[in-house]
All heavy atoms as an XYZ file, in Angstrom:
929
protein
N      27.918     17.685    -17.445
C      27.686     19.015    -17.938
C      28.910     19.901    -17.736
O      29.223     20.726    -18.581
C      26.475     19.627    -17.246
C      26.162     21.005    -17.766
S      24.482     21.444    -17.409
C      24.698     23.123    -16.967
N      29.612     19.743    -16.627
C      30.828     20.507    -16.352
C      31.872     20.277    -17.441
O      32.548     21.206    -17.847
C      31.382     20.115    -14.976
C      32.566     20.946    -14.532
C      32.200     22.385    -14.209
O      31.055     22.650    -13.840
O      33.085     23.254    -14.337
N      31.975     19.047    -17.943
C      32.919     18.746    -19.017
C      32.582     19.526    -20.278
O      33.477     19.994    -20.977
C      32.938     17.243    -19.320
C      33.658     16.440    -18.244
O      34.419     17.053    -17.463
O      33.469     15.219    -18.188
N      31.280     19.668    -20.586
C      30.866     20.430    -21.767
C      31.240     21.893    -21.639
O      31.664     22.517    -22.613
C      29.361     20.291    -22.003
C      28.985     18.907    -22.500
O      29.816     18.191    -23.041
N      27.737     18.551    -22.308
N      31.075     22.448    -20.454
C      31.423     23.851    -20.219
C      32.926     24.040    -20.365
O      33.388     24.978    -21.021
C      30.925     24.316    -18.835
C      29.394     24.318    -18.806
C      31.487     25.696    -18.491
C      28.801     24.526    -17.435
N      33.701     23.142    -19.763
C      35.159     23.225    -19.871
C      35.607     23.052    -21.314
O      36.486     23.764    -21.786
C      35.821     22.189    -18.965
C      35.739     22.548    -17.499
C      36.442     21.546    -16.611
O      37.245     20.737    -17.110
O      36.191     21.577    -15.393
N      35.004     22.112    -22.016
C      35.350     21.877    -23.415
C      35.057     23.113    -24.260
O      35.855     23.504    -25.113
C      34.573     20.678    -23.941
O      34.824     20.474    -25.302
N      33.911     23.734    -24.001
C      33.543     24.944    -24.740
C      34.534     26.065    -24.458
O      34.958     26.774    -25.357
C      32.123     25.377    -24.354
C      31.627     26.579    -25.117
C      30.218     26.960    -24.717
C      29.802     28.218    -25.466
N      28.528     28.731    -25.032
N      34.918     26.233    -23.186
C      35.884     27.268    -22.808
C      37.233     27.031    -23.490
O      37.851     27.968    -23.985
C      36.086     27.301    -21.293
C      35.024     28.030    -20.559
C      35.187     29.503    -20.788
C      34.372     30.294    -19.806
N      34.271     31.677    -20.183
N      37.685     25.770    -23.500
C      38.959     25.454    -24.149
C      38.912     25.786    -25.640
O      39.875     26.313    -26.202
C      39.324     23.980    -23.953
C      39.793     23.579    -22.566
C      39.969     22.061    -22.483
C      41.082     24.297    -22.203
N      37.787     25.487    -26.281
C      37.641     25.807    -27.704
C      37.649     27.307    -27.942
O      38.259     27.789    -28.890
C      36.364     25.175    -28.271
C      36.471     23.683    -28.442
C      35.198     23.080    -28.987
C      35.353     21.572    -29.077
N      34.157     20.918    -29.572
N      36.972     28.054    -27.072
C      36.945     29.514    -27.206
C      38.340     30.101    -27.052
O      38.757     30.954    -27.833
C      36.001     30.119    -26.166
C      34.541     29.831    -26.416
C      33.639     30.254    -25.265
O      34.152     30.714    -24.207
O      32.408     30.120    -25.415
N      39.071     29.634    -26.048
C      40.436     30.125    -25.829
C      41.321     29.728    -27.002
O      42.100     30.546    -27.512
C      40.995     29.595    -24.491
C      40.259     30.260    -23.323
C      42.505     29.818    -24.384
C      40.519     29.628    -21.972
N      41.189     28.497    -27.448
C      41.970     28.033    -28.598
C      41.687     28.850    -29.845
O      42.614     29.232    -30.579
N      40.415     29.151    -30.077
C      40.044     29.974    -31.241
C      40.652     31.366    -31.149
O      41.151     31.897    -32.151
C      38.524     30.081    -31.380
C      37.899     28.826    -31.937
O      38.524     28.057    -32.648
N      36.637     28.610    -31.601
N      40.610     31.957    -29.961
C      41.172     33.296    -29.802
C      42.688     33.274    -29.975
O      43.258     34.202    -30.559
C      40.761     33.899    -28.456
C      39.276     34.279    -28.440
C      38.896     35.121    -27.241
N      38.940     34.425    -25.971
C      37.914     33.782    -25.415
N      36.748     33.750    -26.011
N      38.056     33.194    -24.244
N      43.344     32.226    -29.504
C      44.787     32.097    -29.724
C      45.089     31.987    -31.217
O      46.007     32.637    -31.724
C      45.351     30.877    -28.983
C      45.568     31.039    -27.487
C      45.904     29.704    -26.842
C      46.675     32.066    -27.215
N      44.319     31.162    -31.922
C      44.523     30.996    -33.364
C      44.333     32.321    -34.095
O      45.152     32.708    -34.934
C      43.574     29.952    -33.949
C      43.737     29.784    -35.466
C      42.726     28.852    -36.116
N      42.735     27.533    -35.529
C      41.778     27.053    -34.733
N      40.706     27.785    -34.443
N      41.854     25.843    -34.248
N      43.246     33.024    -33.765
C      42.970     34.307    -34.417
C      44.084     35.312    -34.157
O      44.503     36.029    -35.067
C      41.622     34.862    -33.941
C      40.443     34.070    -34.458
C      39.122     34.436    -33.784
O      39.107     35.352    -32.928
O      38.106     33.805    -34.124
N      44.581     35.355    -32.930
C      45.669     36.280    -32.591
C      46.950     35.895    -33.322
O      47.674     36.763    -33.820
C      45.899     36.292    -31.079
N      47.219     34.597    -33.404
C      48.413     34.131    -34.118
C      48.334     34.504    -35.583
O      49.293     35.032    -36.165
C      48.556     32.607    -33.971
C      49.692     32.021    -34.806
C      49.771     30.518    -34.718
N      48.559     29.807    -35.082
C      48.139     29.621    -36.340
N      48.795     30.141    -37.360
N      47.043     28.922    -36.572
N      47.184     34.253    -36.194
C      47.005     34.572    -37.607
C      47.075     36.076    -37.848
O      47.673     36.521    -38.825
C      45.684     33.998    -38.118
C      45.696     32.485    -38.190
C      44.335     31.879    -38.494
O      43.299     32.496    -38.279
N      44.339     30.644    -38.982
N      46.497     36.850    -36.946
C      46.551     38.317    -37.076
C      47.991     38.813    -36.988
O      48.337     39.825    -37.612
C      45.695     38.975    -35.998
N      48.815     38.102    -36.242
C      50.232     38.462    -36.118
C      51.041     37.975    -37.318
O      52.239     38.255    -37.410
C      50.805     37.889    -34.825
N      50.394     37.224    -38.207
C      51.087     36.722    -39.395
C      52.029     35.578    -39.106
O      53.011     35.374    -39.831
N      51.734     34.820    -38.067
C      52.596     33.706    -37.664
C      51.949     32.365    -37.976
O      50.732     32.229    -37.873
C      52.890     33.790    -36.160
C      53.613     35.047    -35.677
C      53.591     35.125    -34.162
C      55.036     35.063    -36.198
N      52.758     31.397    -38.315
C      52.263     30.037    -38.514
C      52.335     29.296    -37.180
O      53.007     29.744    -36.246
C      53.115     29.273    -39.548
O      54.439     29.098    -39.012
C      53.181     30.014    -40.883
N      51.673     28.151    -37.130
C      51.780     27.321    -35.929
C      53.236     26.911    -35.709
O      53.706     26.893    -34.579
C      50.896     26.079    -36.055
C      49.436     26.358    -35.863
C      48.576     25.101    -35.930
O      48.971     24.102    -36.518
N      47.406     25.165    -35.345
N      53.931     26.622    -36.792
C      55.338     26.224    -36.676
C      56.177     27.355    -36.088
O      57.064     27.108    -35.249
C      55.877     25.796    -38.032
N      55.920     28.595    -36.514
C      56.649     29.755    -35.979
C      56.470     29.852    -34.473
O      57.440     29.993    -33.724
C      56.129     31.068    -36.597
C      56.378     31.213    -38.080
O      57.349     30.622    -38.591
O      55.578     31.917    -38.741
N      55.216     29.793    -34.042
C      54.911     29.957    -32.618
C      55.458     28.776    -31.823
O      56.068     28.964    -30.761
C      53.393     30.129    -32.384
C      53.063     30.150    -30.895
C      52.891     31.399    -33.065
N      55.243     27.585    -32.328
C      55.713     26.393    -31.616
C      57.230     26.433    -31.420
O      57.728     26.166    -30.319
C      55.310     25.133    -32.386
N      57.945     26.800    -32.461
C      59.406     26.868    -32.369
C      59.831     27.904    -31.331
O      60.641     27.613    -30.453
C      60.011     27.203    -33.740
C      61.506     27.353    -33.706
C      62.334     26.237    -33.699
C      62.083     28.616    -33.657
C      63.712     26.376    -33.646
C      63.453     28.772    -33.608
C      64.265     27.651    -33.602
O      65.631     27.802    -33.551
N      59.277     29.107    -31.433
C      59.665     30.190    -30.523
C      59.237     29.934    -29.082
O      59.902     30.376    -28.147
C      59.069     31.518    -30.999
O      59.611     31.869    -32.256
N      58.116     29.241    -28.903
C      57.622     28.934    -27.555
C      58.212     27.631    -27.019
O      57.920     27.236    -25.895
C      56.101     28.855    -27.563
N      58.992     26.960    -27.856
C      59.629     25.699    -27.474
C      58.605     24.628    -27.079
O      58.710     23.980    -26.043
C      60.640     25.921    -26.342
C      61.594     24.751    -26.194
O      61.868     24.038    -27.158
N      62.100     24.552    -24.992
N      57.566     24.506    -27.942
C      56.574     23.447    -27.771
C      56.406     22.735    -29.102
O      56.841     23.223    -30.150
C      55.203     23.990    -27.283
C      54.609     24.986    -28.277
C      55.328     24.591    -25.896
C      53.194     25.443    -27.927
N      55.763     21.606    -29.080
C      55.528     20.824    -30.288
C      54.392     21.457    -31.092
O      53.369     21.856    -30.524
C      55.177     19.391    -29.868
C      55.135     18.439    -31.026
O      54.346     18.627    -31.946
N      55.987     17.433    -30.966
N      54.549     21.533    -32.412
C      53.526     22.135    -33.273
C      52.192     21.394    -33.165
O      51.126     22.015    -33.204
C      54.002     22.184    -34.717
N      52.233     20.081    -33.024
C      50.977     19.334    -32.902
C      50.278     19.650    -31.576
O      49.055     19.679    -31.507
C      51.212     17.832    -33.046
O      52.013     17.345    -31.990
N      51.073     19.934    -30.537
C      50.481     20.327    -29.253
C      49.794     21.685    -29.395
O      48.672     21.876    -28.897
C      51.556     20.372    -28.165
C      51.044     20.690    -26.794
N      50.103     19.916    -26.148
C      51.330     21.711    -25.943
C      49.836     20.437    -24.969
N      50.569     21.535    -24.820
N      50.430     22.619    -30.102
C      49.816     23.925    -30.343
C      48.533     23.766    -31.144
O      47.521     24.401    -30.849
C      50.782     24.865    -31.064
C      50.231     26.247    -31.400
C      49.785     26.990    -30.148
C      51.259     27.054    -32.173
N      48.540     22.900    -32.135
C      47.341     22.637    -32.929
C      46.211     22.120    -32.043
O      45.067     22.571    -32.154
C      47.643     21.634    -34.043
O      46.479     21.316    -34.753
N      46.534     21.188    -31.164
C      45.528     20.647    -30.239
C      44.989     21.728    -29.303
O      43.793     21.762    -28.999
C      46.113     19.498    -29.416
C      46.291     18.216    -30.209
O      45.692     18.093    -31.300
O      47.042     17.335    -29.744
N      45.848     22.638    -28.867
C      45.419     23.748    -28.003
C      44.460     24.641    -28.767
O      43.393     25.002    -28.272
C      46.637     24.541    -27.484
C      47.433     23.710    -26.489
C      46.196     25.871    -26.870
C      48.797     24.285    -26.141
N      44.835     24.998    -30.006
C      43.996     25.886    -30.803
C      42.648     25.249    -31.148
O      41.661     25.952    -31.328
C      44.724     26.302    -32.083
C      45.853     27.280    -31.828
C      46.509     27.766    -33.109
O      46.173     27.273    -34.211
O      47.377     28.664    -33.010
N      42.606     23.936    -31.222
C      41.349     23.239    -31.511
C      40.541     22.956    -30.244
O      39.438     22.423    -30.317
C      41.642     21.931    -32.237
S      42.267     22.156    -33.908
N      41.102     23.287    -29.084
C      40.414     23.055    -27.825
C      40.460     21.617    -27.367
O      39.685     21.209    -26.509
N      41.389     20.858    -27.929
C      41.488     19.438    -27.574
C      42.366     19.203    -26.346
O      42.261     18.167    -25.711
C      42.069     18.644    -28.742
C      41.180     18.612    -29.961
C      41.849     17.847    -31.080
C      41.010     17.848    -32.333
N      41.699     17.158    -33.439
N      43.240     20.152    -26.043
C      44.174     19.979    -24.928
C      44.144     21.194    -24.020
O      44.028     22.324    -24.476
C      45.615     19.829    -25.442
C      45.881     18.627    -26.286
C      46.261     17.468    -25.439
C      46.552     16.298    -26.369
N      47.247     15.249    -25.796
N      44.272     20.934    -22.737
C      44.468     22.013    -21.784
C      45.926     22.437    -21.878
O      46.779     21.681    -22.341
C      44.155     21.537    -20.373
C      42.695     21.272    -20.144
C      42.382     21.020    -18.682
O      43.171     21.311    -17.794
N      41.208     20.468    -18.436
N      46.205     23.640    -21.440
C      47.589     24.078    -21.453
C      47.960     24.631    -20.093
O      47.110     25.176    -19.382
C      47.832     25.106    -22.551
C      47.156     26.459    -22.482
C      47.930     27.419    -23.372
C      45.737     26.394    -22.974
N      49.225     24.471    -19.754
C      49.693     24.995    -18.482
C      49.832     26.507    -18.586
O      49.902     27.061    -19.689
C      51.051     24.375    -18.121
O      52.059     24.898    -18.978
N      49.885     27.146    -17.447
C      50.045     28.595    -17.433
C      51.379     28.981    -18.064
O      51.473     30.009    -18.752
C      49.880     29.171    -16.000
C      49.803     30.695    -16.017
C      51.005     28.725    -15.091
C      48.539     31.232    -16.611
N      52.401     28.180    -17.875
C      53.707     28.477    -18.463
C      53.656     28.391    -19.988
O      54.200     29.260    -20.682
C      54.777     27.530    -17.911
C      55.065     27.677    -16.416
C      56.054     26.615    -15.955
C      55.578     29.064    -16.095
N      52.985     27.376    -20.502
C      52.837     27.247    -21.958
C      52.016     28.403    -22.500
O      52.353     28.995    -23.528
C      52.181     25.900    -22.323
O      53.017     24.843    -21.845
C      51.986     25.763    -23.816
N      50.945     28.754    -21.800
C      50.118     29.878    -22.205
C      50.959     31.149    -22.276
O      50.890     31.902    -23.251
C      48.949     30.051    -21.231
C      48.061     31.214    -21.545
C      47.190     31.177    -22.624
C      48.089     32.359    -20.754
C      46.359     32.257    -22.915
C      47.265     33.436    -21.033
C      46.404     33.383    -22.112
N      51.754     31.403    -21.248
C      52.613     32.602    -21.223
C      53.593     32.610    -22.390
O      53.800     33.649    -23.020
C      53.359     32.695    -19.901
S      52.296     33.119    -18.502
N      54.187     31.468    -22.678
C      55.124     31.390    -23.807
C      54.425     31.735    -25.118
O      54.950     32.486    -25.935
C      55.720     29.979    -23.912
C      56.709     29.624    -22.842
C      57.193     28.195    -23.074
C      58.075     27.684    -21.978
N      58.506     26.290    -22.241
N      53.240     31.181    -25.308
C      52.503     31.394    -26.561
C      52.115     32.862    -26.725
O      52.350     33.454    -27.780
C      51.253     30.488    -26.626
C      51.672     29.026    -26.756
C      50.359     30.890    -27.799
C      50.532     28.032    -26.581
N      51.554     33.469    -25.689
C      51.107     34.858    -25.843
C      52.289     35.817    -25.968
O      52.172     36.854    -26.614
C      50.122     35.308    -24.734
C      50.767     35.297    -23.359
C      48.855     34.477    -24.780
C      49.920     35.951    -22.272
N      53.428     35.467    -25.378
C      54.616     36.306    -25.543
C      55.111     36.263    -26.981
O      55.512     37.279    -27.537
C      55.710     35.879    -24.572
C      55.421     36.303    -23.141
C      56.411     35.760    -22.126
O      57.403     35.097    -22.510
O      56.188     35.985    -20.933
N      55.067     35.085    -27.592
C      55.486     34.963    -28.986
C      54.520     35.712    -29.897
O      54.926     36.439    -30.804
C      55.573     33.472    -29.415
C      55.794     33.340    -30.908
C      56.685     32.762    -28.639
N      53.226     35.552    -29.638
C      52.205     36.199    -30.467
C      52.145     37.702    -30.184
O      51.692     38.473    -31.021
C      50.824     35.541    -30.229
C      50.850     34.069    -30.653
C      49.733     36.277    -30.996
C      49.589     33.307    -30.293
N      52.596     38.102    -28.990
C      52.552     39.505    -28.551
C      51.111     39.990    -28.393
O      50.688     40.968    -29.002
C      53.337     40.415    -29.487
C      54.800     40.132    -29.488
C      55.542     41.079    -30.416
N      56.959     40.895    -30.276
C      57.762     41.680    -29.564
N      57.261     42.695    -28.905
N      59.041     41.444    -29.501
N      50.383     39.243    -27.588
C      48.993     39.572    -27.305
C      48.787     39.520    -25.792
O      49.458     38.757    -25.092
C      48.036     38.603    -28.052
C      48.168     37.187    -27.542
C      46.612     39.059    -27.980
N      47.884     40.341    -25.305
C      47.577     40.378    -23.883
C      46.811     39.127    -23.463
O      45.937     38.653    -24.190
C      46.731     41.619    -23.591
O      46.101     41.514    -22.347
N      47.111     38.630    -22.290
C      46.378     37.480    -21.751
C      44.896     37.816    -21.610
O      44.032     36.967    -21.853
C      46.960     37.062    -20.405
N      44.595     39.057    -21.242
C      43.194     39.474    -21.113
C      42.447     39.338    -22.435
O      41.283     38.962    -22.453
C      43.087     40.922    -20.631
C      43.205     41.045    -19.127
O      43.142     40.012    -18.450
O      43.361     42.175    -18.642
N      43.105     39.666    -23.540
C      42.439     39.567    -24.837
C      42.053     38.121    -25.144
O      41.053     37.881    -25.801
C      43.335     40.104    -25.951
C      43.494     41.601    -25.915
C      44.356     42.108    -27.036
O      44.016     41.860    -28.208
O      45.375     42.751    -26.734
N      42.849     37.181    -24.661
C      42.588     35.765    -24.916
C      41.618     35.189    -23.900
O      40.683     34.478    -24.248
C      43.909     34.951    -24.907
C      44.908     35.494    -25.930
C      43.632     33.464    -25.119
C      44.430     35.465    -27.369
N      41.809     35.512    -22.638
C      41.013     34.892    -21.577
C      39.727     35.622    -21.247
O      38.754     35.003    -20.846
C      41.860     34.776    -20.299
C      43.096     33.907    -20.388
C      43.893     33.992    -19.086
C      42.733     32.467    -20.718
N      39.723     36.953    -21.414
C      38.578     37.743    -20.957
C      38.195     38.806    -21.982
O      38.247     39.997    -21.713
C      38.921     38.410    -19.632
C      39.298     37.425    -18.560
C      39.912     38.057    -17.340
N      39.580     39.456    -17.169
C      39.395     40.041    -16.010
N      39.525     39.368    -14.914
N      39.108     41.315    -15.927
N      37.780     38.403    -23.158
C      37.526     39.376    -24.225
C      36.334     40.295    -23.980
O      36.217     41.322    -24.634
C      37.277     38.503    -25.445
C      36.744     37.230    -24.882
C      37.482     37.042    -23.580
N      35.463     39.972    -23.038
C      34.276     40.794    -22.795
C      34.435     41.765    -21.627
O      33.469     42.385    -21.200
C      33.052     39.902    -22.570
C      32.733     39.102    -23.807
O      32.845     39.600    -24.916
N      32.376     37.852    -23.630
N      35.639     41.877    -21.123
C      35.907     42.807    -20.029
C      36.056     44.217    -20.615
O      36.688     44.390    -21.655
C      37.200     42.382    -19.282
C      37.614     43.414    -18.270
C      36.994     41.032    -18.618
N      35.456     45.229    -19.992
C      35.502     46.589    -20.551
C      36.899     47.076    -20.928
O      37.066     47.709    -21.956
C      34.898     47.446    -19.440
C      33.969     46.517    -18.730
C      34.655     45.169    -18.773
N      37.910     46.775    -20.128
C      39.256     47.251    -20.468
C      39.769     46.594    -21.741
O      40.491     47.204    -22.517
C      40.231     47.003    -19.314
O      40.366     45.618    -19.066
N      39.362     45.360    -21.981
C      39.747     44.679    -23.218
C      38.996     45.298    -24.388
O      39.555     45.509    -25.470
C      39.498     43.160    -23.119
C      39.788     42.469    -24.437
C      40.348     42.561    -22.005
N      37.728     45.625    -24.169
C      36.960     46.284    -25.230
C      37.604     47.606    -25.626
O      37.609     47.969    -26.801
C      35.515     46.499    -24.794
C      34.728     45.203    -24.745
O      35.089     44.228    -25.397
N      33.671     45.187    -23.981
N      38.167     48.327    -24.667
C      38.821     49.597    -25.000
C      40.077     49.350    -25.827
O      40.431     50.167    -26.674
C      39.130     50.405    -23.743
O      40.147     49.801    -22.983
N      40.739     48.221    -25.613
C      41.895     47.860    -26.445
C      41.426     47.670    -27.883
O      42.045     48.179    -28.821
C      42.589     46.582    -25.918
C      43.246     46.857    -24.566
C      43.616     46.066    -26.931
C      43.749     45.616    -23.853
N      40.318     46.965    -28.062
C      39.786     46.752    -29.409
C      39.392     48.081    -30.048
O      39.652     48.314    -31.226
C      38.584     45.820    -29.377
C      38.910     44.386    -29.039
C      38.089     43.657    -28.192
C      40.023     43.744    -29.575
C      38.372     42.333    -27.871
C      40.315     42.436    -29.253
C      39.484     41.732    -28.405
O      39.769     40.427    -28.099
N      38.777     48.951    -29.267
C      38.382     50.252    -29.803
C      39.607     51.041    -30.255
O      39.576     51.727    -31.278
C      37.560     51.024    -28.780
C      36.195     50.418    -28.563
C      35.428     51.055    -27.417
O      35.920     51.939    -26.731
N      34.207     50.577    -27.195
N      40.688     50.922    -29.499
C      41.939     51.571    -29.887
C      42.489     51.010    -31.190
O      43.004     51.750    -32.031
N      42.358     49.698    -31.348
C      42.814     49.069    -32.588
C      41.987     49.551    -33.782
O      42.524     49.822    -34.857
C      42.751     47.542    -32.478
C      43.754     46.950    -31.510
C      45.193     47.201    -31.927
O      45.526     47.026    -33.114
O      45.984     47.594    -31.043
N      40.674     49.655    -33.584
C      39.819     50.185    -34.652
C      40.222     51.623    -34.998
O      40.283     51.997    -36.164
C      38.336     50.140    -34.263
C      37.690     48.809    -34.483
C      37.214     48.067    -33.415
C      37.552     48.287    -35.767
C      36.609     46.831    -33.617
C      36.948     47.058    -35.978
C      36.479     46.325    -34.895
N      40.515     52.423    -33.980
C      40.922     53.806    -34.224
C      42.180     53.867    -35.076
O      42.288     54.698    -35.984
C      41.166     54.531    -32.899
O      39.969     54.679    -32.193
N      43.139     52.985    -34.799
C      44.370     52.944    -35.601
C      44.073     52.597    -37.051
O      44.641     53.179    -37.967
C      45.343     51.911    -35.021
C      45.979     52.310    -33.726
C      46.890     51.191    -33.240
C      47.320     51.375    -31.816
N      48.102     50.226    -31.315
N      43.171     51.636    -37.246
C      42.826     51.200    -38.607
C      42.154     52.335    -39.374
O      42.450     52.577    -40.542
C      41.908     49.959    -38.560
C      42.678     48.749    -38.031
C      41.323     49.670    -39.941
C      41.806     47.552    -37.694
N      41.255     53.060    -38.717
C      40.459     54.077    -39.395
C      41.148     55.438    -39.489
O      40.681     56.327    -40.200
C      39.111     54.252    -38.683
C      38.263     53.002    -38.688
C      37.522     52.670    -37.575
C      38.208     52.171    -39.795
C      36.727     51.519    -37.568
C      37.422     51.033    -39.793
C      36.683     50.706    -38.688
N      42.232     55.603    -38.777
C      42.890     56.894    -38.639
C      43.182     57.595    -39.970
O      42.944     58.784    -40.117
C      44.193     56.703    -37.854
C      44.919     57.953    -37.494
C      46.041     57.601    -36.543
C      47.251     58.431    -36.802
N      48.333     58.095    -35.906
N      43.662     56.867    -40.962
C      44.066     57.499    -42.217
C      43.046     57.311    -43.345
O      43.355     57.520    -44.505
C      45.431     56.980    -42.654
C      45.437     55.491    -42.957
O      44.496     54.787    -42.555
O      46.395     55.027    -43.602
N      41.824     56.950    -42.993
C      40.785     56.724    -44.000
C      40.115     58.032    -44.419
O      39.934     58.938    -43.606
C      39.700     55.782    -43.464
S      40.257     54.099    -43.237
N      39.723     58.069    -45.672
C      38.933     59.209    -46.159
C      37.492     59.043    -45.676
O      37.100     57.968    -45.198
C      38.957     59.243    -47.687
O      38.232     58.134    -48.209
N      36.698     60.093    -45.852
C      35.286     60.025    -45.448
C      34.557     58.931    -46.213
O      33.755     58.182    -45.635
C      34.613     61.380    -45.667
N      34.850     58.797    -47.503
C      34.200     57.764    -48.318
C      34.599     56.368    -47.845
O      33.762     55.463    -47.777
C      34.555     57.951    -49.792
N      35.865     56.191    -47.500
C      36.323     54.891    -46.992
C      35.658     54.570    -45.658
O      35.222     53.437    -45.431
C      37.848     54.891    -46.822
C      38.606     54.890    -48.126
C      40.099     55.100    -47.939
O      40.515     55.759    -46.959
O      40.852     54.611    -48.793
N      35.569     55.569    -44.789
C      34.922     55.357    -43.493
C      33.459     54.967    -43.659
O      32.969     54.057    -42.981
C      35.030     56.613    -42.620
C      36.404     56.898    -42.028
C      36.430     58.273    -41.377
C      36.800     55.825    -41.036
N      32.775     55.617    -44.571
C      31.363     55.299    -44.813
C      31.220     53.866    -45.324
O      30.356     53.113    -44.866
C      30.766     56.283    -45.821
C      29.276     56.090    -46.015
C      28.663     57.133    -46.936
O      29.274     58.197    -47.135
O      27.570     56.859    -47.443
N      32.078     53.474    -46.251
C      32.038     52.107    -46.790
C      32.348     51.083    -45.705
O      31.662     50.059    -45.589
C      33.041     51.955    -47.937
O      32.677     52.756    -49.021
N      33.377     51.349    -44.915
C      33.739     50.424    -43.838
C      32.628     50.308    -42.802
O      32.353     49.218    -42.312
C      35.043     50.867    -43.171
C      36.305     50.665    -44.007
C      37.480     51.384    -43.373
C      36.605     49.187    -44.182
N      31.991     51.414    -42.493
C      30.886     51.391    -41.536
C      29.755     50.495    -42.030
O      29.226     49.668    -41.279
C      30.368     52.801    -41.281
C      29.210     52.930    -40.291
C      29.614     52.427    -38.918
C      28.742     54.375    -40.211
N      29.402     50.624    -43.302
C      28.343     49.785    -43.869
C      28.740     48.309    -43.832
O      27.925     47.451    -43.485
C      28.039     50.214    -45.307
C      27.308     51.532    -45.397
C      27.083     51.940    -46.835
C      26.438     53.318    -46.914
N      26.285     53.773    -48.304
N      29.990     48.019    -44.175
C      30.476     46.627    -44.164
C      30.418     46.061    -42.748
O      29.930     44.947    -42.532
C      31.910     46.550    -44.732
C      31.895     46.849    -46.237
C      32.535     45.188    -44.449
C      33.273     47.095    -46.828
N      30.891     46.821    -41.791
C      30.906     46.356    -40.404
C      29.490     46.140    -39.885
O      29.213     45.154    -39.192
C      31.694     47.337    -39.508
C      33.180     47.270    -39.872
C      31.484     47.032    -38.029
C      34.020     48.370    -39.261
N      28.577     47.025    -40.234
C      27.187     46.848    -39.807
C      26.600     45.565    -40.396
O      25.889     44.830    -39.693
C      26.351     48.067    -40.218
C      26.633     49.291    -39.379
C      25.966     50.554    -39.909
O      25.685     50.674    -41.099
N      25.720     51.502    -39.025
N      26.896     45.278    -41.652
C      26.407     44.049    -42.289
C      27.015     42.807    -41.632
O      26.319     41.823    -41.394
C      26.710     44.055    -43.790
C      25.857     45.011    -44.586
C      24.385     44.639    -44.558
O      24.051     43.442    -44.615
O      23.550     45.573    -44.468
N      28.290     42.863    -41.340
C      28.959     41.731    -40.689
C      28.361     41.493    -39.305
O      28.072     40.350    -38.925
C      30.482     41.963    -40.595
C      31.109     41.905    -41.995
C      31.137     40.942    -39.671
C      32.553     42.361    -42.036
N      28.159     42.559    -38.553
C      27.573     42.436    -37.210
C      26.184     41.816    -37.283
O      25.859     40.902    -36.518
C      27.512     43.812    -36.547
C      26.951     43.797    -35.144
C      26.953     45.204    -34.562
C      26.257     45.247    -33.222
N      26.193     46.628    -32.705
N      25.366     42.286    -38.212
C      24.017     41.733    -38.379
C      24.093     40.258    -38.738
O      23.374     39.427    -38.174
C      23.246     42.510    -39.473
O      23.154     43.873    -39.069
C      21.860     41.935    -39.681
N      24.992     39.915    -39.658
C      25.152     38.529    -40.082
C      25.617     37.646    -38.929
O      25.111     36.537    -38.738
C      26.147     38.454    -41.235
O      26.384     37.131    -41.592
N      26.569     38.129    -38.143
C      27.068     37.354    -37.015
C      25.955     37.081    -36.005
O      25.839     35.973    -35.494
C      28.219     38.095    -36.333
C      29.494     38.117    -37.139
S      30.755     39.197    -36.433
C      31.119     38.384    -34.900
N      25.173     38.087    -35.729
C      24.094     37.917    -34.753
C      22.988     37.029    -35.302
O      22.390     36.268    -34.547
C      23.544     39.279    -34.337
C      24.569     40.004    -33.474
C      24.043     41.263    -32.907
N      25.032     41.808    -31.969
C      24.883     42.936    -31.333
N      23.786     43.660    -31.504
N      25.807     43.362    -30.504
N      22.730     37.091    -36.581
C      21.721     36.214    -37.212
C      22.200     34.773    -37.137
O      21.437     33.881    -36.781
C      21.466     36.629    -38.679
O      21.009     37.978    -38.684
C      20.439     35.718    -39.325
N      23.464     34.537    -37.473
C      24.017     33.180    -37.445
C      24.121     32.633    -36.036
O      23.979     31.444    -35.822
C      25.400     33.144    -38.118
C      25.290     33.352    -39.618
O      24.274     33.086    -40.226
N      26.370     33.847    -40.205
N      24.356     33.508    -35.067
C      24.440     33.085    -33.669
C      23.102     32.573    -33.174
O      23.029     31.658    -32.379
C      24.900     34.278    -32.821
C      25.200     33.932    -31.390
C      25.721     35.172    -30.670
C      26.075     34.857    -29.238
N      26.567     36.047    -28.535
N      22.031     33.172    -33.670
C      20.683     32.773    -33.261
C      20.271     31.445    -33.855
O      19.352     30.788    -33.372
C      19.672     33.844    -33.617
C      19.883     35.139    -32.845
O      20.517     35.078    -31.776
O      19.424     36.201    -33.310
N      20.896     31.033    -34.971
C      20.527     29.781    -35.649
C      20.932     28.552    -34.891
O      21.695     28.419    -34.102
C      21.159     29.716    -37.044
C      20.513     30.741    -37.986
O      19.420     31.221    -37.666
O      21.134     31.031    -39.034
C-alpha cells in the first residue's frame, strides 16, 4: 500500500511540474537542456515513473521559474494566496461583462471537476 501512495504522490508532483512547464511555454527539451538533464528523464518524472533528487528538482523549478511550494504543497494557504494573486492579475484589466462571463465559466469548470472527481 505504501508503494501506491508513493506512486500517486510522484504522479501528482509530475503533473504539477508538467502543468507549470506548459504554463511557462517551455517544452520538455527546453527544460531538460537548461537543467542539464536528459529529456527522457524529465518525461519519466512528469509521468510519475521516476523519483527525482532534490538537486534535479531545484534545477527544474529554477528553469520553469515556479515555487517549490506550488509543486510540492499546493493546498497550503500561502500557496493558495499565490494562486489568488495570479487570478487577480488575469482579471485586472477585464470589463464587467468579461468578468461575468469568466465567473460563469469558472463555476462550470469547478462543478465539472468535482463531478468527475466523484466518478
